[in-house]
Residue, then its C-alpha position, 0 to 999 in steps of 0.5 A: m222492682i231492680q235487679t241488680q246486674p252481675i259484676i264485671k270482674e275485675k280482670a276485664l277491667s284492665t283490658r280496653l278491648i272487650g273484643k273484635i270480631s274481623g268477617q271474612e267477606n269486606g264491610p263496615t266498621f261498627v265501633f261500641f262503646g260501654g262504660i264511657h261513665g263508671n257507674e254505667p256498666a250495663g254496656i259492658l256486660a251486654l257486648e261481652k255477651v254479644f261478643k260470646d254469641l258472636q264467636s260461639q254463632a260463628l255467624p258469617i260476618k261482613g266488616n269489622i265489629y269492635g267493642i271498647r270498655g270506656n272509663l276503666r278507672g271509673l269502672f274499677a271504682g263505681k263512679r261517674f268519673l274520678d275527676h273529669d266526667l270523660n263524657r265532656l271532653w271530646t271537644n276540638a279546644k281541650i283534646p290538644i291541650i290534653k295531648s301535650k301534656t305530660t304523663s304527670e300532668l295528666s287527669i285519670e281520665e284525661q289519661e282515659l281519653l288519650e287511649i280511646y282517641s289513639l284506638i278510633s284513631e287506629i280503627l279510622r286508619a286500618h279499615e274501609k268506610p262506611f263507618y258506624f258508633v254506638d255508645i251505651h249508657t243508663t240513666s239514674s231514673k227510671t226510664v224507657p230505653f232511648i236515643t239521643i243523636n246529635d241531628a244529622l239526618i245520617n242519624r235520623k234515618f239510621s235511628k229508625c230501624f230500631p223501635l225507640p224514641v229518638v231525642l234530638g239536640i242533646e249536644e246543644y246543651l253538652e260539651g264534650p260528649l265522646l258521640s257528638y266528636v266521632n259525628e263532627r267527622g261526618y260518621v254514623s253516631l248514635g247514643i243509647e240510654s238502656g234503661q235505669h244504672d243497675d236494672i238487669e233490663a238495660v243489659d237485655n236492652a243493650i243486647s238487643f239493641v246491638w243485634i240489631a245494629l248489626v243486621s241493620a248495618e248489614m254485617i249480618e244477614v236476617s236469615e242467620l239470626p231467627q232471633l232479629k224478630v224477638h230483640f225487635h218485639k223486646l225493644k218494642n214492647a219496652t218502650y210501649g211502642n213510642r218511635s216518636f221524636y223529640e227535642i230538648r226546650s230546657r234543662r236545669e243546669l247544675l253548678p259545681g257546689d250546688q246543692f241539688k234534690m230531685e223530688e222521688g219517682f220521676q222518670s224520662f217521657e213522663k209527662v207532668p204538670g204545670g205547678i208540680l214539685l220536681a226538685e230544691h236546688n240550693g234550698e229553692e223549691i223548682l215547680a214545673p213552670r207549665d205542663s211538660i215532657i220531663f226527661m232524664p231526672l238526675y238521682q244521682e250525687q255527681g251530674k251538671e243536668g238536674f233534668f231537661f224538658i223535651r218537647k215531641i216533634p211533629n212528623w210534618a216538621l221532620r219531613v219539611s226539615e229533611f227538604l230542606r236540609r236535601f236542597n241547601w236552603d240554608n245558603f239563603f241565611i247570609a243573605f239576611p242582617g245579621v248572619s255570616r258564615t265562619v271560616n269553614r263555612k259549615n257554621l253560622k255567625v248569628n248576631p242576635r241582636v240584629a237577627k231578632f226575627f230568626m227563632r231557634p226552632i227555624f236554625h234547627l229545622f236547617g240541622y243548625r244548634r247553637s254551640i259557642l259564643d264567638g264574641t258578641k255573635v252566636v256560633m250555630s254548628n250544622r251536622e249535616r256539611s260534616s256528614k259524610k252522606e256517600m259513605y252511607c247512600k247505597t245502604r238499605w236504612y240510608r235509601 
């Protein structure tokens, strides 16, 4: 049974910063976000609790810890967003346009973006590497806690510090998430979906995740946090021991004005048999085309994704993928017809008519994800070549 979360105090929503702690010793800088979607306050409540405990316990900290509130106006209204989804605006094309607007021309979420953008820029200027970013979310459906990442090895490796399932490739279906923008700059960036929106367990799961993250980033010594095992086992029990990696296979896209109603009772990572009724979309019954694993079914009014299908990635495929990326075997791609490098040399342009023999899973092995269309060619973006691996190579989790 769902337990309603405590209400966030109005005065707390007037400040962007949940907390900032600078340790006496040099170390990493960790930035946590909560409430990027205004109907998801669990992350904020969790961060408020962690910062309160950090201050009261006076734990020795290495580096700097920030907690940032996301969509303040959306949080105050209790809505995912008011004008635009704040977690779909963070693209290299949109941000310069937003920055060029006058104050009167800005939408509510564009104002929010500029304030968060300014704070992130200030943090990056003020502190030394390495940097870590985590965005805490919740879902409208019942779910076990899980991690979403852009598929770069630094993200994969840091994700393994947590006893949670990890989902790759969501950036191929979503345009403009905050963490994709951060990851394109080469930093470790993880999303955590800690539970269902109004479930108090979502707050508790997020609290455990934050503590494990701080220890994993070597900002707090294990010996200083005797509760670490409790936090670890809490998350492990919440997921029934599921630490597998998954990737997105497909999604049910919703367009403006669409009428969509999910059938009741589905939850993320649930196996659904082929032929079962999943939803009604614009008056059409949507059936599962085959036996599948459903992911993030939509049970709220706002949102552009009705649901996703995912599949488990075998361990051998993860190992092969890591080997191929470490030795830059993707350089051989340009020897094939229909494939060329983009101007920045990081991504690929693929002519789908010529390079028909290239299956999408092959590109995924090398860290490429389809991002945008460039004329007649598909641009395959590569997070691996942007990763600042040297920033993390001496950490325990990376080695």
